[in-house]
C-alpha positions as CSV (number, residue, x, y, z in Angstrom):
1,M,0.0,0.0,0.0
2,K,1.1,3.5,-0.7
3,W,0.4,6.2,1.9
4,N,-0.9,9.3,0.1
5,L,-1.6,11.8,2.8
6,R,0.5,14.6,1.4
7,L,-1.2,14.7,-1.9
8,A,-4.7,14.4,-0.3
9,A,-3.8,17.4,1.9
10,A,-2.4,19.4,-1.0
11,N,-5.6,18.8,-3.0
12,R,-7.4,20.6,-0.2
13,G,-4.9,23.5,0.0
14,I,-3.0,22.2,3.0
15,W,0.7,22.6,2.3
16,K,2.4,22.3,5.7
17,A,2.5,19.4,8.1
18,S,2.1,21.8,11.0
19,E,-1.1,23.2,9.6
20,L,-2.6,19.7,9.3
21,Q,-1.3,18.8,12.8
22,R,-3.1,21.8,14.2
23,M,-6.3,20.8,12.4
24,L,-6.0,17.2,13.7
25,A,-5.5,18.6,17.2
26,E,-8.7,20.6,16.9
27,R,-10.5,17.3,16.3
28,G,-8.9,15.6,19.3
29,M,-6.0,13.9,17.6
30,V,-2.9,15.3,19.3
31,I,0.2,13.7,17.9
32,S,3.9,14.2,18.3
33,A,6.1,16.0,15.8
34,G,7.9,12.7,15.0
35,K,4.6,10.9,14.2
36,M,3.4,13.8,12.1
37,S,6.7,13.8,10.2
38,G,6.2,10.1,9.5
39,L,2.6,10.6,8.3
40,W,3.6,13.6,6.2
41,S,6.7,12.0,4.6
42,G,4.8,9.0,3.3
43,Q,6.5,6.4,5.6
44,P,4.4,6.1,8.7
45,N,5.4,3.4,11.2
46,S,1.7,2.9,12.1
47,V,-1.7,4.4,11.6
48,R,-4.4,3.4,14.0
49,L,-8.0,3.1,12.7
50,D,-9.3,5.8,15.0
51,E,-6.5,8.1,13.7
52,L,-7.5,7.2,10.1
53,D,-11.1,8.3,10.9
54,V,-9.9,11.7,12.2
55,I,-7.6,12.2,9.2
56,C,-10.5,11.4,6.8
57,A,-12.9,13.7,8.7
58,V,-10.4,16.6,8.7
59,L,-9.6,16.2,5.0
60,G,-13.1,15.3,4.0
61,C,-11.9,12.3,2.1
62,G,-12.2,8.5,2.1
63,V,-9.7,5.8,3.0
64,Q,-9.3,5.0,-0.7
65,E,-7.7,8.4,-1.3
66,L,-5.2,7.9,1.5
67,L,-4.2,4.3,0.9
68,L,-3.4,3.4,-2.7
69,P,-3.0,-0.3,-3.4
70,E,0.2,-1.5,-5.2
71,P,-0.5,-5.1,-6.3
72,D,2.6,-5.2,-8.5
73,S,4.8,-4.9,-5.4
74,V,3.4,-8.3,-4.0
75,P,5.7,-11.2,-4.9
76,A,4.2,-13.9,-7.1
77,P,3.4,-17.3,-5.6
78,E,5.9,-20.1,-6.1
79,A,5.2,-22.4,-8.9
80,D,3.3,-25.5,-7.8
81,D,4.6,-29.1,-8.3
82,Q,2.8,-29.5,-11.7
83,Q,4.4,-26.4,-13.1
84,R,7.8,-27.5,-11.7
85,K,7.6,-30.9,-13.4
86,A,6.6,-29.2,-16.7
87,A,9.6,-27.0,-16.4
88,G,11.9,-29.9,-15.6
89,Q,12.5,-28.9,-12.0
90,P,12.2,-31.3,-9.1
91,P,9.0,-31.0,-7.0
92,S,9.3,-29.2,-3.7
93,V,9.3,-31.5,-0.8
94,A,8.9,-30.3,2.8
95,P,11.6,-31.7,5.1
96,S,10.3,-34.4,7.4
97,V,10.5,-33.9,11.1
98,T,11.7,-36.7,13.3
99,P,11.1,-36.3,17.0
100,R,14.1,-36.8,19.2
101,P,13.8,-38.5,22.5
102,R,14.5,-36.4,25.6
103,S,15.7,-37.9,28.8
104,G,12.8,-38.5,31.2
105,R,10.1,-38.0,28.6
106,S,8.3,-40.4,26.3
107,L,7.7,-39.8,22.6
108,P,4.2,-38.6,21.5
109,P,1.8,-41.2,20.2
110,R,2.0,-42.0,16.5
């Protein structure tokens, strides 16, 4: 997901992080300068859902304007065994787990 707060704010004539921070505080969302910097820079560490509600209320926007999906950044799934065989690769085999006896304990039932 791409965080798009800065553009959403700019579309509403808000050009400074301090201005948005003041507007958020008026709605009860008092945040530190460090957190505001993260929100404004596009790399927030975390955004709680209640904070997202306040941001949307202040900007008059929806979540879809703040969070933009980036499906191309998601890695593709590994090829399944059929595709591997067709490509001439050996099928993937999960390693087996063998329980080791511990002194004083019995092995689990099989």
